[in-house]
N, C-alpha and C positions, 0 to 999 in steps of 0.2 A: 489566473490562467493555469492551465494544464498542459503538459507535454507528455505524450506517450513515450515511455522509456523502457518498457519491459512487458512481461506476460505472466499470468498465473495459470498453472495447469494442475491437474490431480495426479499424484503419485499412485501406484498401485496399492500401497498400504493405506490409502484413504487421506493422506496428508496433502496439503496445499504446497505446491513448488512455486516459488516466486523467483523470477529471474529478472534482474535489473541490468540494462546494458549502459555502460559507460565507455564511449568510444568503441574500440574493438573488444573490449573486456566484457565478460558476462559474469555477475555476481549472483550466487544462488543462495536461496533462503527457503526455509520451511515453517509451516504451522502444522503441528501433529493433528491428527484426526480429532482427538480429544479436545484439543485447544480450539480447533476450528468450529466444532460443535458448540462449544461453551461461548465462543465469540458471537456466532450467529444466532443462537437461541437464547443464551441467558445475558447477552449484552454485556459481558465482562471483558475487560482488557486482558490480553494473553501475550505470552512471550513468543518471539520470533527466533527461530535458530538459523545460524549461518552455516552452510554446508561447504566443506572443504574436501571435495572428493566424496569418500565414503564416510568421513568424520564430520561430526556436527557439533557446533558450540550451541547448546540448547536455549541459551538466554542471552541473545545477542542484540535484541531490539523488543519493541512492543508494538502490538496492534490493538486498535479500540475502534468501536462504533461511534460515528459522529452525526450530529443533527439534533433537532429538537426532541425532547423525551417523547417516546412513542412513534417517532418518524425517523429513526436512525437509518438513514439510506446509504451512508458511505462507511467505508473502512479506511482509516488512516493509520500508517505505520512508519516508524522510524527505526533505523539500524545504526549501529555504531560507526560502521566504516564509512557513512555519508553523514558526518555531523551537521546540524542545522538545515537538514534537508527533510522534506516530507514526501511521502508517497501515498497514493489512494488508488481505490477500486471500489466500484459500485458494489454495495452488499448483494444486490440482486445477481450481478454478474458472478460474484464469488460463490454465492449459493448455487447458482446453475452449474459452475464448473465442479463444485463439490459433490453435487448430486448426478454428475456426468451427463447432464442435458447438454452442456457445452463442452467442447474439447479445450478451450483456452479463452481468456479474457485479457484485455489491456490493462496494463498498470501504468499510471500517470505520476508524474512528479508535480507537486504543487509549486507553483513559481509565482512569487509576488507580482502583483500588476505594477507596471512601471509608473512612476509619478510623472503626471504631465509637465512638459518643460516650463511653462510659465510658473507652475508651483515651486519647481526646484530653483528657478530664478528669483523667487520672491514676488512674483507678479500675482495679479488678482485672477481669480476664475472668472468665467463668463457667466455666472449664474444669475 
């Protein structure tokens, strides 16, 4: 399951600005222009920086493309302030934002699908 929890926009310097909403708080992250190009074109994992106003911690998390080889359609990233949580954005959406075709795109949290009640209680499935 996916839950929209933020957005990605393009900064004036060409970097991707990722904002994650947690209640009333907004956490800001950035992928530099160079790393964004490397991620989208070369399919290499790249660092994500955390923004603290004008200051940046440049290696605060990682972003990588996911999907079968040659069909990597998603970008998944993890950041230190949200341990054991993963976030995703469609590769095409991130590309459109980076190329200024779109103003913004949604970021989603990947939430594990709930286990059916009968499986939790040790019951049999209806297959």
